[in-house]
Structure formats: structure tokens, C-alpha cells
C-alpha positions in Angstrom: 107.1 104.3 104.2 110.3 103.6 102.3 112.4 100.7 103.6 116.0 99.9 102.8 116.1 96.1 102.6 119.5 94.3 102.7 120.2 90.6 102.9 122.9 88.0 103.1 121.6 84.7 101.6 124.1 81.8 101.7 122.6 79.6 99.0 122.5 81.0 95.4 119.1 79.5 94.6 117.5 81.1 97.7 119.4 84.4 97.0 118.0 84.5 93.5 114.4 83.9 94.7 114.7 86.8 97.2 116.4 89.0 94.6 113.6 88.4 92.1 110.9 88.9 94.7 112.3 92.2 95.9 113.0 93.4 92.3 109.3 93.0 91.7 108.6 95.3 94.7 111.1 98.1 94.5 114.4 99.6 93.3 117.6 97.5 93.3 120.2 100.0 94.6 123.0 97.4 95.1 123.4 93.7 94.5 121.7 92.7 97.8 120.1 96.0 98.7 116.7 97.3 97.7 114.7 100.5 98.3 111.0 99.4 98.7 107.9 101.5 99.5 105.5 99.6 101.7 102.3 100.9 103.3 100.1 99.3 106.0 99.8 95.6 105.7 102.3 95.4 102.8 105.3 95.2 105.1 103.8 92.2 106.9 103.1 90.5 103.5 106.6 91.1 102.2 108.1 89.8 105.5 105.9 86.7 105.4 106.9 86.0 101.8 110.6 86.4 102.6 110.3 84.1 105.6 109.0 81.4 103.1 112.1 82.0 100.8 115.0 82.0 103.3 116.6 79.5 105.7 116.4 81.4 109.0 119.4 79.6 110.5 121.7 80.5 107.6 120.4 83.7 106.0 119.9 87.4 107.2 117.4 90.0 106.0 117.2 93.5 107.4 114.5 96.1 106.9 115.6 99.7 107.8 112.7 102.2 107.8 113.4 105.6 106.2 111.1 108.3 107.5 109.5 110.7 105.1 111.7 113.5 106.6 114.8 111.5 106.2 114.0 110.3 102.6 114.1 114.0 101.5 117.7 114.2 102.8 119.0 111.1 100.9 121.9 112.0 98.6 122.4 109.7 95.6 125.5 110.1 93.4 126.6 108.6 90.2 124.0 106.6 88.3 121.4 107.5 91.0 117.8 106.4 90.4 114.6 107.2 92.2 112.2 104.6 93.5 110.0 103.8 90.4 106.4 104.0 91.5 105.4 101.6 88.7 107.4 98.8 90.4 105.6 99.2 93.7 102.6 97.0 94.0 
């Protein structure tokens, strides 16, 4: 399933760690927004890793699932990119 992952990380060092981690897993669609394809246990593994990287009392991370039906309805304008399968682990 594809997830839209958005975050608000207060400290730049933590922000950069989360950014690098998510960039290794999916498509960076905005500065703090990623499109990531995760199947089965992968979602739990990504969540566990992000929990290690953030400060829960200061930072926010949201995972919005995008169903297969809805993903076909997504409209991308401008320099629109598709989720690059080679980036998905």
C-alpha cells in the first residue's frame, strides 16, 4: 500500500535524519512529505525506526494510507513524478 508520510520535526538534526531515512524508502514529493510504498511488516519497521529518530513530545509524523483504488485517481501537476520502485526496499 502507498502511504503519504508528512512530518513536522522541530530540531534540524532530527529533521535531517528523518528526511534521509524516508528518502531511502520513497519519493520526496515536498520538503517534509513523502510517498512511500510499504507492504506487510514494512510499515511497522518504518514506524519503529522513525520513533527512534524523533522526539515524541516535540515532533509530529503522520502516515496517510492511499488505497489502490484512490492511488489511480491521484492527479500530479507540474514536475510530477511517480513513485520510483527502485527506491522502495
